[in-house]
C-alpha positions as CSV (number, residue, x, y, z in Angstrom):
1,X,24.6,1.7,11.0
2,X,22.8,4.8,11.2
3,X,24.4,5.8,7.5
4,X,23.3,2.6,5.9
5,X,19.6,2.8,7.6
6,X,18.9,6.2,6.3
7,X,21.0,6.2,3.1
8,X,23.6,8.9,4.1
9,X,26.3,6.9,3.1
10,X,25.5,7.5,-0.5
11,X,25.6,11.4,-0.4
12,X,28.5,11.4,2.0
13,X,31.2,9.6,-0.2
14,X,33.7,11.6,-2.3
15,X,32.0,11.3,-5.4
16,X,30.3,15.0,-5.7
17,X,28.4,14.4,-8.8
18,X,25.9,11.9,-7.3
19,X,25.2,14.6,-4.7
20,X,24.5,17.3,-7.2
21,X,22.5,14.7,-9.1
22,X,20.5,14.2,-6.1
23,X,20.1,17.6,-5.3
24,X,18.8,18.4,-8.8
25,X,16.5,15.7,-9.0
26,X,14.9,16.7,-5.6
27,X,14.5,20.4,-6.6
28,X,13.1,19.5,-9.9
29,X,10.5,17.1,-8.5
30,X,9.5,19.7,-5.9
31,X,9.4,22.6,-8.4
32,X,6.9,20.3,-10.8
33,X,4.8,19.5,-8.0
34,X,4.4,22.9,-6.8
35,X,4.1,24.6,-10.3
36,X,1.6,22.1,-11.5
37,X,-0.1,21.7,-8.2
38,X,-0.7,25.4,-7.9
39,X,-1.8,25.9,-11.4
40,X,-4.3,23.1,-11.0
41,X,-5.7,24.5,-7.8
42,X,-6.6,27.8,-9.7
43,X,-9.3,26.0,-11.5
44,X,-11.0,25.2,-8.3
45,X,-12.1,21.8,-9.8
46,X,-11.4,19.1,-7.1
47,X,-11.1,16.1,-9.6
48,X,-8.8,18.2,-11.8
49,X,-6.4,19.0,-8.8
50,X,-6.6,15.4,-7.6
51,X,-5.8,14.1,-11.4
52,X,-3.1,16.7,-11.6
53,X,-1.5,15.6,-8.4
54,X,-2.0,12.1,-8.9
55,X,-0.3,12.3,-12.6
56,X,2.7,14.4,-11.2
57,X,3.5,11.8,-8.8
58,X,3.4,9.4,-11.3
59,X,5.6,11.0,-13.7
60,X,8.1,11.7,-10.9
61,X,8.7,8.1,-9.7
62,X,8.6,6.8,-13.1
63,X,11.7,9.1,-13.9
64,X,13.2,8.3,-10.8
């Protein structure tokens, strides 16, 4: 019951490719968020930082 609630059944099946695909997607999403977020923070303009994070989240969600 808890496996269905938290979605653990999807990654604990015998299909290792789904697990690797999920881990790769998570890694790339976090990498993009940190890379572009830190680059935007160097400019110091709060509007640019906010727009960058907003666009990043939009792109990550649209690809997933």
